[in-house]
C-alpha positions as CSV (number, residue, x, y, z in Angstrom):
1,X,26.4,32.2,-8.1
2,X,29.6,31.3,-10.4
3,X,29.2,29.1,-13.2
4,X,32.3,27.5,-13.4
5,X,30.7,24.8,-16.4
6,X,29.8,27.8,-18.6
7,X,33.0,29.8,-18.0
8,X,35.2,27.1,-19.7
9,X,32.9,26.9,-22.6
10,X,32.8,30.5,-22.8
11,X,36.5,30.2,-23.1
12,X,36.5,27.5,-25.6
13,X,37.1,24.6,-24.1
14,X,36.1,20.5,-24.0
15,X,34.3,19.7,-21.2
16,X,33.2,15.9,-20.4
17,X,30.7,15.1,-17.6
18,X,28.8,12.0,-16.8
19,X,25.5,10.8,-16.3
20,X,24.0,10.1,-13.0
21,X,20.7,8.3,-12.9
22,X,21.5,6.2,-9.7
23,X,20.1,8.3,-6.9
24,X,22.4,8.3,-4.0
25,X,24.2,11.3,-3.1
26,X,27.4,8.7,-2.4
27,X,27.6,8.2,-6.4
28,X,28.1,12.2,-7.0
29,X,29.8,12.9,-3.8
30,X,32.7,10.0,-5.4
31,X,32.2,11.4,-9.2
32,X,32.0,14.7,-8.7
33,X,35.8,14.6,-7.4
34,X,37.5,12.0,-10.1
35,X,37.6,15.0,-12.9
36,X,35.1,15.4,-14.4
37,X,34.2,19.1,-15.1
38,X,30.2,18.2,-14.7
39,X,27.8,15.9,-13.6
40,X,24.0,15.3,-15.6
41,X,21.6,14.4,-13.2
42,X,18.9,12.5,-15.2
43,X,15.9,13.2,-14.1
44,X,13.8,12.7,-17.4
45,X,14.6,9.0,-17.3
46,X,16.5,8.4,-14.0
47,X,13.8,7.5,-11.5
48,X,15.1,11.0,-9.5
49,X,12.6,13.0,-7.4
50,X,13.4,16.7,-6.2
51,X,14.4,15.3,-3.0
52,X,16.9,13.4,-4.1
53,X,18.5,15.8,-6.4
54,X,19.1,17.8,-4.0
55,X,20.6,15.6,-2.1
56,X,22.5,14.4,-4.9
57,X,24.4,18.0,-5.5
58,X,24.6,18.6,-1.3
59,X,27.5,15.5,-1.6
60,X,29.3,17.8,-4.5
61,X,30.0,21.3,-2.0
62,X,33.3,21.7,-2.3
63,X,34.0,20.4,-5.6
64,X,34.9,22.2,-9.2
65,X,32.8,19.9,-10.7
66,X,29.2,21.6,-11.6
67,X,25.7,19.8,-11.2
68,X,23.6,19.8,-14.2
69,X,19.8,18.3,-14.6
70,X,18.1,16.8,-17.5
71,X,14.3,17.7,-15.9
72,X,11.5,15.7,-17.1
73,X,9.9,17.7,-19.3
74,X,10.4,22.0,-20.9
75,X,8.1,22.9,-18.3
76,X,8.7,26.2,-16.6
77,X,7.3,24.4,-12.6
78,X,9.9,21.6,-13.0
79,X,12.8,23.7,-14.6
80,X,12.0,26.5,-12.0
81,X,12.0,23.7,-8.8
82,X,15.2,22.0,-10.0
83,X,16.9,25.8,-10.0
84,X,15.8,27.1,-6.5
85,X,17.3,23.5,-5.1
86,X,20.6,24.3,-6.7
87,X,21.5,23.4,-10.7
88,X,23.6,25.4,-12.3
89,X,21.7,24.3,-15.4
90,X,19.4,22.1,-17.2
91,X,19.6,19.9,-20.6
92,X,16.0,20.3,-22.1
93,X,14.8,17.5,-23.6
94,X,12.9,17.7,-27.1
95,X,13.1,21.2,-28.0
96,X,12.1,21.0,-31.9
97,X,11.7,24.6,-32.2
98,X,12.4,28.1,-31.8
99,X,9.3,28.5,-29.3
100,X,10.2,25.4,-27.8
101,X,13.6,27.0,-27.5
102,X,12.3,30.3,-26.3
103,X,10.6,28.7,-23.4
104,X,13.1,26.8,-22.1
105,X,15.3,30.0,-21.6
106,X,12.5,32.2,-20.1
107,X,11.7,29.2,-17.4
108,X,15.1,29.8,-16.5
109,X,15.6,33.4,-16.1
110,X,13.9,36.1,-13.8
111,X,11.6,38.5,-15.1
112,X,11.8,40.6,-17.1
113,X,13.8,38.5,-19.0
114,X,12.0,35.3,-18.1
115,X,8.9,33.7,-16.0
116,X,11.0,32.2,-13.4
117,X,9.1,32.8,-9.9
118,X,11.3,34.0,-6.8
119,X,11.9,31.3,-4.8
120,X,15.6,30.3,-4.5
121,X,15.3,28.2,-1.5
122,X,18.9,26.5,-1.5
123,X,20.3,27.7,-4.6
124,X,20.9,31.3,-2.5
125,X,21.7,30.0,0.9
126,X,25.2,30.9,0.3
127,X,24.9,33.4,-2.0
128,X,23.8,36.3,-1.4
129,X,24.6,37.8,-5.1
130,X,22.3,34.7,-6.2
131,X,19.6,36.6,-7.5
132,X,21.7,39.2,-9.3
133,X,23.7,36.7,-11.5
134,X,21.4,33.6,-12.2
135,X,20.1,35.0,-15.5
136,X,23.5,35.6,-16.6
137,X,25.3,32.3,-14.9
138,X,22.9,29.4,-15.3
139,X,23.4,27.6,-18.1
140,X,20.8,26.5,-20.4
141,X,21.5,23.6,-22.7
142,X,19.2,21.6,-25.6
143,X,18.7,18.7,-26.4
144,X,18.6,17.6,-30.1
145,X,17.3,14.6,-31.1
146,X,14.9,14.6,-33.8
147,X,15.0,15.1,-38.0
148,X,12.7,18.4,-36.8
149,X,15.3,19.8,-34.6
150,X,18.2,19.6,-37.0
151,X,15.5,21.0,-39.9
152,X,14.7,24.4,-37.5
153,X,18.3,24.4,-35.7
154,X,19.3,27.7,-37.2
155,X,16.4,29.1,-35.2
156,X,16.7,27.0,-32.2
157,X,20.4,28.1,-31.6
158,X,19.6,32.0,-33.0
159,X,17.7,32.2,-29.6
160,X,19.2,34.4,-27.0
161,X,20.0,32.8,-23.9
162,X,20.4,28.8,-25.4
163,X,23.8,28.2,-24.5
164,X,24.8,24.8,-25.8
165,X,23.3,22.2,-27.8
166,X,23.5,18.4,-26.9
167,X,22.7,15.5,-29.0
168,X,20.6,12.2,-28.1
169,X,22.5,9.7,-30.1
170,X,19.9,6.8,-29.5
171,X,17.0,8.8,-30.2
172,X,17.9,10.9,-33.0
173,X,19.3,7.6,-34.7
174,X,15.4,6.1,-33.6
175,X,13.8,9.2,-35.0
176,X,15.6,9.7,-38.3
177,X,14.2,5.6,-38.8
178,X,17.9,4.4,-38.1
179,X,16.8,1.9,-36.1
180,X,18.9,1.3,-32.0
181,X,21.2,0.5,-31.3
182,X,22.8,3.6,-34.2
183,X,24.4,2.9,-36.7
184,X,27.7,5.1,-36.6
185,X,28.7,3.9,-40.3
186,X,25.4,5.1,-41.8
187,X,26.5,8.3,-43.6
188,X,23.0,10.0,-43.5
189,X,23.1,9.4,-39.8
190,X,27.0,10.9,-39.2
191,X,26.0,14.0,-41.6
192,X,23.1,14.8,-38.8
193,X,26.0,15.5,-36.5
194,X,28.3,17.2,-39.1
195,X,24.7,19.6,-39.3
196,X,24.9,19.9,-35.7
197,X,28.2,20.7,-35.4
198,X,28.5,23.3,-38.6
199,X,25.3,25.2,-37.3
200,X,26.5,25.3,-33.7
201,X,29.9,26.7,-34.9
202,X,27.9,29.7,-36.7
203,X,26.3,30.7,-34.0
204,X,29.4,30.2,-31.7
205,X,27.8,27.9,-29.9
206,X,29.4,25.0,-28.1
207,X,28.0,21.7,-29.5
208,X,28.1,18.1,-27.4
209,X,27.0,14.7,-27.0
210,X,26.2,11.6,-25.2
211,X,29.1,9.4,-25.9
212,X,30.8,5.8,-24.7
213,X,34.9,5.0,-24.3
214,X,34.3,4.0,-27.3
215,X,33.5,7.1,-29.3
216,X,34.5,10.0,-26.9
217,X,37.8,10.7,-28.8
218,X,35.6,10.6,-32.4
219,X,33.7,13.1,-30.6
220,X,36.2,15.6,-29.4
221,X,38.3,15.3,-32.3
222,X,35.1,16.2,-34.7
223,X,34.8,19.2,-32.2
224,X,32.1,18.5,-29.7
225,X,32.8,20.5,-26.5
226,X,30.0,19.6,-24.1
227,X,30.7,16.0,-24.1
228,X,29.3,13.3,-21.2
229,X,31.2,10.0,-21.5
230,X,29.4,6.9,-20.3
231,X,27.4,6.5,-16.9
232,X,27.1,5.7,-13.3
233,X,25.1,2.5,-14.0
234,X,27.7,1.3,-16.9
235,X,30.9,2.5,-14.3
236,X,29.6,0.1,-12.1
237,X,28.6,-2.9,-14.2
238,X,31.9,-2.7,-16.1
239,X,33.7,-2.3,-12.3
240,X,31.6,-5.6,-11.4
241,X,32.2,-7.3,-14.4
242,X,35.5,-7.0,-14.5
243,X,36.8,-7.6,-11.1
244,X,34.4,-10.6,-11.2
245,X,36.4,-12.5,-15.0
246,X,39.0,-11.9,-13.1
247,X,38.4,-13.8,-10.0
248,X,36.8,-15.9,-12.0
249,X,40.3,-16.5,-14.0
250,X,38.7,-15.3,-17.6
């Protein structure tokens, strides 16, 4: 297994991906050829089952775009299944302490480093070296979206095998009591982003965030390297509304 996304991050590069919650391989087939470094297939909030996720990743074959899945939860059974169908890594939601970070890593790794059962049905189909390389190449990223995660971030990122962290701005804003949508002019809210960046830098691990077209430049300039911008749903709606507006003379 060769994880191009992880290699880029290890070289200190900034990578840009996007969220995909639309469950059809045509979506990933097209987006994976636009130039994104990675696609985040969202099984936490998106209605994506395992069969759909597999077909969506198959449509990315032949590209340099890396498939990462956000599973429903930090559950070793779910994580095992998304890796077995070909994901090159996971973004684990709601990781709030060291133990939960350790659980995520152990779920992604074969023994003796972890508890992942052997059965990479699709992941090893064309890769005879998969078992020998999977532990090292699988990207394990954790989502920071609570005050508890902020408080424990140093312990979380100290866990060997946690490769990156990623802020969920909406959940973080809600959890900190700032409401929705996020208040980007709230100094205490921005301070939380700075804390994530500082601790991630101390551990030599990239931090990223969910961004949109309005704040992706802000995120990159601030030092976030593991980012997504927009999502397939908003791309579809923006294109449709733009075309309709022009057609109606707006």
